[in-house]
C-alpha positions in Angstrom: 0.0 0.0 0.0 1.3 3.4 -1.0 -0.1 6.6 0.6 0.5 10.1 -0.7 0.8 12.9 1.9 -0.3 16.3 0.4 -1.2 19.7 1.8 -0.4 23.4 1.6 2.8 24.8 3.1 2.6 25.0 6.9 0.0 22.2 7.2 2.4 19.8 8.9 2.9 17.2 6.1 6.6 16.5 6.9 5.9 16.5 10.6 3.3 13.8 10.1 5.6 12.0 7.7 8.2 11.9 10.5 5.6 10.6 13.0 4.5 7.8 10.7 8.0 6.7 9.6 10.1 7.5 12.6 12.4 9.7 10.5 13.6 13.1 11.7 13.5 15.4 8.7 13.7 19.1 9.1 10.2 20.8 9.4 8.9 24.3 9.5 11.2 25.8 6.9 9.1 28.8 5.9 9.9 29.9 2.3 12.1 26.9 1.5 10.7 24.4 -0.9 11.2 20.7 -0.3 13.1 19.1 -3.1 11.5 16.0 -4.5 9.4 13.7 -2.3 10.2 12.2 1.1 9.6 8.5 1.0 9.5 6.2 4.0 8.2 2.8 5.2 6.1 1.9 8.3 5.1 -1.5 9.6 1.4 -2.3 9.8 0.7 -2.9 13.5 -1.2 -6.2 14.1 -1.6 -7.8 17.5 -2.6 -11.1 15.8 0.7 -11.4 14.1 2.5 -10.5 17.3 0.6 -13.3 19.0 1.6 -15.8 16.3 5.2 -14.7 16.7 5.0 -15.5 20.4 3.6 -18.9 19.7 6.1 -20.0 17.0 9.1 -17.8 18.1 10.6 -17.9 14.5 13.7 -16.0 13.5 11.5 -13.6 11.5 8.2 -12.0 12.2 7.3 -10.0 9.1 4.6 -7.3 9.3 2.9 -5.9 6.3 4.3 -2.4 5.3 3.0 0.9 4.1 5.0 3.3 2.0 4.4 7.0 2.6 5.2 9.7 0.0 5.5 13.2 1.4 5.2 15.5 -1.6 5.5 19.3 -1.4 2.8 21.3 -3.1 4.4 22.5 -6.4 3.0 24.6 -9.2 4.8 25.2 -12.5 4.1 27.2 -15.7 3.7 30.8 -16.7 0.9 33.1 -15.8 -1.6 30.3 -15.3 0.4 28.0 -13.0 -0.7 24.4 -12.7 0.4 21.5 -10.5 3.9 20.7 -11.6 5.2 17.5 -13.2 7.2 16.8 -10.0 4.0 16.8 -7.9 2.0 14.8 -10.4 4.7 12.1 -11.1 5.1 11.4 -7.4 1.5 11.4 -6.5 -0.2 9.7 -9.4 1.1 6.2 -8.5 -0.2 6.2 -4.9 -3.2 4.2 -3.8 -4.8 6.9 -1.7 -4.3 10.5 -0.6 -3.8 11.9 2.9 -4.6 15.6 2.8 -3.0 17.3 5.8 -4.9 20.4 6.8 -3.7 23.1 9.2 -6.2 23.7 12.1 -4.1 26.2 14.1 -2.8 29.7 13.6 0.7 30.0 12.1 2.9 33.1 12.4 3.9 32.8 8.8 0.7 31.6 7.2 -1.9 33.4 9.4 -5.2 32.2 10.7 -6.4 28.7 9.9 -9.2 28.1 7.3 -9.5 24.3 7.3 -12.5 24.0 4.9 -11.2 26.7 2.6 -7.8 25.0 2.4 -9.4 21.6 1.7 -11.5 23.0 -1.1 -8.7 25.1 -2.6 -6.3 22.1 -2.9 -9.2 19.9 -4.1 -9.7 22.5 -6.8 -6.1 22.1 -7.9 -6.5 18.4 -8.2 -9.8 18.8 -10.1 -8.1 21.1 -12.6 -5.2 18.7 -13.1 -7.7 15.9 -13.9 -9.8 18.1 -16.1 -6.7 19.0 -18.2 -5.9 15.3 -18.6 -9.4 14.3 -19.7 -9.8 17.4 -22.0 -6.5 16.7 -23.8 -7.3 13.0 -24.3 -10.8 13.8 -25.7 -9.2 16.4 -28.1 -6.7 13.8 -29.2 -9.5 11.2 -29.7 -11.5 13.7 -31.8 -8.4 14.4 -33.9 -7.9 10.7 -34.5 -11.6 10.3 -35.4 -11.2 12.9 -38.1 -8.3 11.0 -39.5 -10.5 7.9 -39.8 -9.1 6.0 -36.8 -11.5 3.8 -34.8 -13.0 5.5 -31.7 -13.0 3.7 -28.3 -16.7 4.5 -27.6 -16.8 3.3 -24.0 -13.6 5.2 -23.1 -14.9 8.3 -24.8 -18.2 8.2 -23.0 -16.6 7.7 -19.6 -14.1 10.5 -20.3 -17.0 12.8 -21.2 -18.8 11.9 -18.0 -15.6 12.5 -16.0 -15.2 15.9 -17.7 -18.8 16.8 -16.9 -18.3 15.9 -13.2 -15.0 17.9 -13.0 -16.7 20.9 -14.7 -19.1 21.0 -11.7 -16.0 21.2 -9.5 -16.6 17.8 -8.0 -14.0 15.1 -7.4 -14.4 11.8 -9.3 -14.0 9.5 -6.2 -17.8 9.6 -5.6 -18.6 8.4 -9.1 -18.0 4.6 -8.9 -18.6 3.8 -12.5 -15.8 6.2 -13.4 -13.5 5.1 -10.6 -13.9 1.4 -11.2 -13.9 1.4 -15.0 -10.9 -0.5 -16.5 -10.9 1.9 -19.5 -9.9 4.8 -17.3 -7.6 3.0 -14.8 -4.5 4.1 -16.7 -5.2 7.8 -16.3 -4.6 7.7 -12.5 -7.0 10.6 -11.9 -6.0 12.3 -8.7 -9.6 13.0 -7.6 -10.6 9.4 -8.2 -8.2 8.2 -5.5 -9.7 7.6 -2.1 -8.8 10.4 0.3 -8.5 10.8 4.1 -8.5 14.4 5.4 -6.0 14.7 8.3 -7.0 17.6 10.5 -3.7 18.7 12.1 -4.5 20.4 15.4 -2.5 22.1 18.1 -3.8 21.6 21.7 -3.1 25.3 22.6 -4.3 26.9 19.3 -7.4 24.9 18.2 -9.9 26.3 15.7 -13.5 25.2 15.1 -13.9 22.7 12.3 -17.1 21.6 10.6 -16.4 17.9 10.4 -19.8 17.0 9.0 -19.4 19.3 6.0 -15.9 18.1 5.3 -16.8 14.4 5.4 -19.9 15.0 3.2 -17.9 16.9 0.5 -14.5 15.2 0.7 -14.4 12.0 2.6 -13.5 10.6 6.0 -11.6 12.8 8.6 -9.1 12.1 11.3 -8.1 14.6 14.0 -4.5 14.4 15.2 -1.6 16.5 16.6 1.2 15.8 14.2 3.8 17.6 16.4 2.9 15.5 19.4 2.9 12.3 17.4 6.3 13.2 15.9 7.7 13.7 19.4 6.3 10.3 20.5 7.9 8.6 17.5 11.3 9.6 18.8 10.7 7.8 22.2 11.3 4.2 23.2 8.5 1.7 23.1 8.4 1.7 27.0 8.2 5.6 27.1 5.4 5.6 24.6 3.5 3.0 26.5 3.9 5.0 29.7 2.7 8.2 28.0 -0.4 6.4 26.6 -1.2 5.0 30.0 -0.7 8.4 31.8 -2.9 10.3 29.4 -5.5 7.7 28.5 -4.4 7.4 24.9 -5.6 4.1 23.4 -4.1 4.4 19.9 -1.3 6.3 18.2 -2.2 8.4 15.1 0.1 6.2 13.0 -2.1 3.2 13.9 -5.3 5.1 13.3 -4.2 6.3 9.9 -3.0 2.8 8.7 -6.3 1.2 10.0 -8.4 3.9 8.3 -6.4 3.4 5.1 -7.0 -0.3 5.1 -10.8 0.3 5.5 -10.8 3.0 2.8 -9.0 0.7 0.3 -11.0 -2.5 1.4 -7.8 -4.3 2.4 -7.5 -7.2 4.8 -4.6 -9.4 6.1 -4.0 -13.1 6.1 -1.1 -15.0 7.7 1.4 -17.7 6.9 3.1 -19.5 9.8 6.0 -21.8 10.4 9.2 -22.4 12.4 11.2 -20.1 10.1 8.8 -17.2 9.6 5.5 -15.8 10.5 4.2 -13.3 8.0 1.3 -11.0 7.3 0.1 -10.5 3.7 -2.2 -7.7 2.4 -5.0 -8.4 -0.1 -8.2 -6.8 -1.2 -11.5 -8.0 0.4 -13.2 -10.7 -1.7 -9.9 -12.1 -3.0 -10.2 -15.8 -3.9 -7.7 -18.3 -2.4 -5.9 -18.8 -5.7 -5.2 -15.1 -6.1 -4.1 -14.8 -2.5 -1.6 -17.6 -3.2 -0.3 -15.6 -6.1 0.5 -12.7 -3.8 3.1 -14.9 -2.1 4.5 -16.3 -5.3 3.3 -16.7 -8.9 4.2 -20.5 -8.8 1.7 -21.0 -6.0 -1.1 -19.5 -8.1 -0.1 -21.5 -11.2 0.2 -24.8 -9.4 -2.6 -24.2 -6.8 -4.0 -27.5 -5.4 -5.8 -26.4 -2.2 -5.6 -24.1 0.8 -5.5 -25.4 4.4 -7.3 -22.6 6.4 -7.9 -21.9 10.0 -9.3 -18.6 11.3 -7.2 -16.7 13.8 -10.0 -17.0 16.4 -10.1 -20.8 16.1 -6.3 -21.0 16.3 -6.3 -19.1 19.5 -9.1 -21.1 21.0 -7.4 -24.4 20.0 -4.0 -23.3 21.4 -2.0 -24.6 18.4 -2.3 -25.6 14.7 -2.2 -29.3 15.6 -5.0 -28.9 18.1 -7.0 -27.0 15.6 -6.6 -29.9 13.1 -7.7 -32.4 15.8 -10.8 -30.3 16.4 -11.7 -30.1 12.8 -11.1 -26.4 12.6 -8.6 -26.6 9.8 -10.6 -26.6 6.5 -9.6 -27.6 3.0 -10.6 -24.9 0.6 -10.4 -24.7 -3.2 -9.5 -21.9 -5.7 -12.7 -20.0 -5.3 -12.7 -19.8 -1.5 -12.9 -16.1 -0.5 -10.1 -15.3 2.0 -11.3 -13.7 5.2 -9.4 -11.2 7.4 -7.2 -13.1 9.9 -7.2 -16.4 8.0 -4.1 -18.5 8.7 -3.4 -20.3 5.4 -1.0 -23.1 4.2 -1.1 -23.3 0.4 -0.6 -26.7 -1.3 0.7 -26.4 -4.8 2.6 -28.3 -7.5 4.5 -26.7 -10.4 
């Protein structure tokens, strides 16, 4: 999973990036533009995997990972500046967007206007998508006049996308556009799922209309990126002590990753053994044969069956062997839909 962190200068993007990845990049450099994108990896927290690691005590316990791309807001061009190629090339490949919004006063950027900032940046994304759709339709019309065959479905979907964008609406709420294979290669920015990250300061809070934001733009999370970055620099014991003292049940990093999994309809299954216990990420409704292919293409090609036990049945049984004796380990075929928390042993022959 690859998540793009975007936002206007002063919003706290790099502060959040540091909190999520444990890095310590410079933040708050007013007037200085970040060069390129910051890229970092974070492990996906999963207590189920930790439990399996304790049971098997293998040399390796491998968590799923998330890649974060912190991209500065960059315009390019002449009088009518548009989102620059640097911004577009780094953000188009991500699976979802995290829009960090300043919800506190800033000495260099003034009073906070969360809803105004969200809609202003959304407008930039809409314009970028509009230009892509418009240029492609112009090219298709040019090809039609030359007698080349027209891709009717693609043209119809592009026209619909253009119509939505002309109304200054993002494409993410139009499922036939978002899910159409004909438009997948365009990587429209406003078609990507988005989480709005409301970055607050405990001492300088501003009022935020959460209902309006979620209705117009998508799910919201409220965090303090500065506090979370400070916590990311502490030891695990110090973080645990802080959370207990202040009644904090979940770090922002864990909230964001969990919300991203839900937004992208992702789940985890596990493979176990004496050498390695590992979590694998797949889409919901993935059949067993495709889940096997996530591990290795040979497993998909030579799939025979999947031996499956749910995490709950494994815990209740105490071990894989006991789960087998109790009849909790099931033999499933290619079309079995993998469930979140399944522990699977794939049988295959190539």
